[in-house]
C-alpha positions, 0 to 999 in steps of 0.5 A, a space after each residue: 227880653 222875651 221877643 224880638 221881631 224879625 228872623 233868625 234862620 239857619 243856613 241849610 239845603 244842600 246842593 242836591 236840594 238846590 239842584 232838584 229845585 232847579 229842575 222843578 216846574 214852577 207851575 203850581 199844582 191844583 190845590 184840590 188834586 195833589 201835592 205841589 212838588 215845588 212847594 214841598 221841595 222849598 219847604 224841605 230845603 228851608 227846614 233843613 236849614 233850621 236843622 243845619 244852622 240852628 241846632 243847639 243840642 238836646 233837640 233844642 234850637 238857637 234863637 238866631 244864626 249866628 247866635 249873638 244872644 247870651 241864652 244858649 237856646 231859643 225862647 219857646 215862641 220861636 221854638 214852637 214855630 219850628 215845631 209847627 213847621 215840622 208838623 206841617 211838613 209831616 202832613 205833606 203827602 209822601 212825607 213818610 217816616 222821616 217827616 213823622 220822626 222829625 215832628 216827633 223829635 220837635 214835640 219831645 223837646 217841648 218838655 224842656 219848657 214844661 213847668 209841672 210845678 205850677 197850678 195850672 201847669 204850662 210851658 214857660 217862656 224859656 227852657 227850665 232848670 237844670 238846662 235854663 232859668 225858665 221864664 214867665 208863662 205867656 198864654 199865646 205861647 201855650 196856645 200855639 203849642 196847643 194848636 200844634 198838638 191838636 194838629 198832631 192828634 188829627 194827623 196821628 190819633 196821639 191821645 197824649 197830645 190831645 190830653 196835653 192840649 186840654 191841660 193848656 186850655 185849662 191854663 188859658 181859662 186861668 188867664 181870663 180877666 175876672 175883674 168887672 171894673 176893668 175897661 172891656 172887662 174879661 179877655 185872656 191876659 197876654 202873659 203872667 209876667 208882672 210887667 204886663 196886664 194887657 189883654 190881646 187879640 192874640 191871646 184870645 183868638 187862638 184860645 177860641 180856636 183851641 177851645 173850638 177844636 177841643 169841643 169838636 173833638 170831645 163834644 164837651 160843651 165847656 170848651 165851646 162856651 169858653 171859645 165863644 166867650 173869648 171870641 166875643 170879647 175880641 169882637 167887642 173890644 178889639 174889632 176896628 171900624 175897618 173890619 180888622 182887629 187891633 192888637 191889645 188893650 191895657 188896664 187904663 183902657 188904652 188900645 194899641 191899634 196896630 193891626 198885625 196879620 196874625 191877629 186877623 188870621 186867628 180871628 177868622 180861623 176862630 170864626 170858621 171853627 165856631 161855625 163848624 161847632 154851632 152851625 151858626 152862619 154868622 160866624 162864617 160871615 164874620 170869617 169871610 168879612 175878616 178875610 176880605 178886609 185883610 186881603 185888601 189891607 195886606 195887598 202888597 209885598 211891602 206891607 206883608 214884609 213889615 208883618 214878618 213871615 211868622 205872623 203871615 204864616 199864621 194868617 195864611 194857615 187860617 185862610 186855608 182853614 176858611 178855604 176848607 169850608 168856603 173855597 176861594 182861590 184868592 187865599 191860596 193865590 195870595 199865599 203863593 205870591 208871597 212864597 214865590 216873592 220871598 223865595 226869589 228875593 230874600 233867600 240865600 240860595 247857597 244856604 236857604 236862609 232868608 235875609 229879612 233884615 240885616 244881621 242874624 237870621 231869626 229862628 222865628 222867621 225862618 220857621 214861619 216861611 217854612 210853614 208857608 212853603 209846607 202848607 202850599 204843598 198840602 192838597 185842599 182835601 187835607 185842609 180840615 186837618 189844620 189847626 
C-alpha cells in the first residue's frame, strides 16, 4: 500500500515555544508589510514536533507517530511534504541560518529515494536499497519534489536543485499517454505501477506548473509546450460543469468525480504560471474562475476537514501564487481561518501534534498544516518565490 489518507504527526514544541505563543498578539500582520509573528511561531512549533516525534535516523522520518507500520521510514510522498514545510520555513523572513540548514538537511535525505538506475531517472516511492526495498515511481510524487527544488532554486540560486528539477520533468514527460485509442487520449499517468493506468488531474496539474516554472527560468520553449499540453488535457478531460476539477480517468473512460482541494490548487496555479509565461489573459481568467469556484465549494471547516491538511496546504499555496499576480484578500483570509481553527481545535498543546482523527498522527498531515502556518508568515512581497 502506498498512501494512507489522514495525518501522522510527531509531538513537538517545547514549553518555551508554547509560552511564547501565549504572549503573541493574535491579530494578523498585514500580508504586504511583513512577517506575521504568530504564524511563524505556530509553524516553528508544528515543525519542531515533526523532528521530535517522527525522527527515524539518517535524516529520514516515520510515516506516523506512534508508528504502527512495518516500514521503518516514510514513503516519499509524506517525506516530500515535510521537506516542503522546511523549505517554506526557510523562506520566512528572519529564518536565518538555522532555517536554511534544516531545509538543506531535508533536501539531502531525498537521495535515499533516488533511483539512478532507470531511464528516465527519478524518485522511487520508498527508500531504496540497502536501506529499504524501493518502490514504484509515482509521477505526482516526483512533481512535488520538483516544485520543492524550484522554490529552493528561487530562494538560494542552487543550480544543482534546478538541474534535478529538469531531470524530474523528463520523467514526467515520459509518463505521457501516447496511445490515441484511449478515452481522453494523452495526459500523464499517475504512476508506473502496473496496478494503475489512471491519468489524474494531480499528475498533470503540478506537471504543468513544473514545466511553466522551468520555462520562466530557462526560456526553453519545450518546457512551455509541454506545460500547455498537460494543462489543456486536464481542462479538456477533468474540468467539471461546476468549474472544479475531477480526480482521474481510467482506460475504460470511467471518471472518478471526487473533487479534492489540491486538484483545484494545482490547476489554478498552473493557470497563473502560464499567464506569466505567455501573457495570455485567458489563463489568468481560468485561475480566477477556479479560485472563485473552490472558495465557494470548500466554504466550511467541515468540508475542508474532509480534504485533509496536506491537500488543503497545496490549495492554499496556489491561492497565494494567484494572489501574487492578482491580489485578493479572500485567499489569505480563508487560509488564516483554517489555520486558526486547526490550531485551536485539533492541536494537542502539550505536544503540538494535530489529531485529525483517532489513532496515530500522520507525517503527511502534520507537514501539511505546518506549511499552512509557515506561508501565513510570508509577506505578500515574497509570494512570487513560491512553487
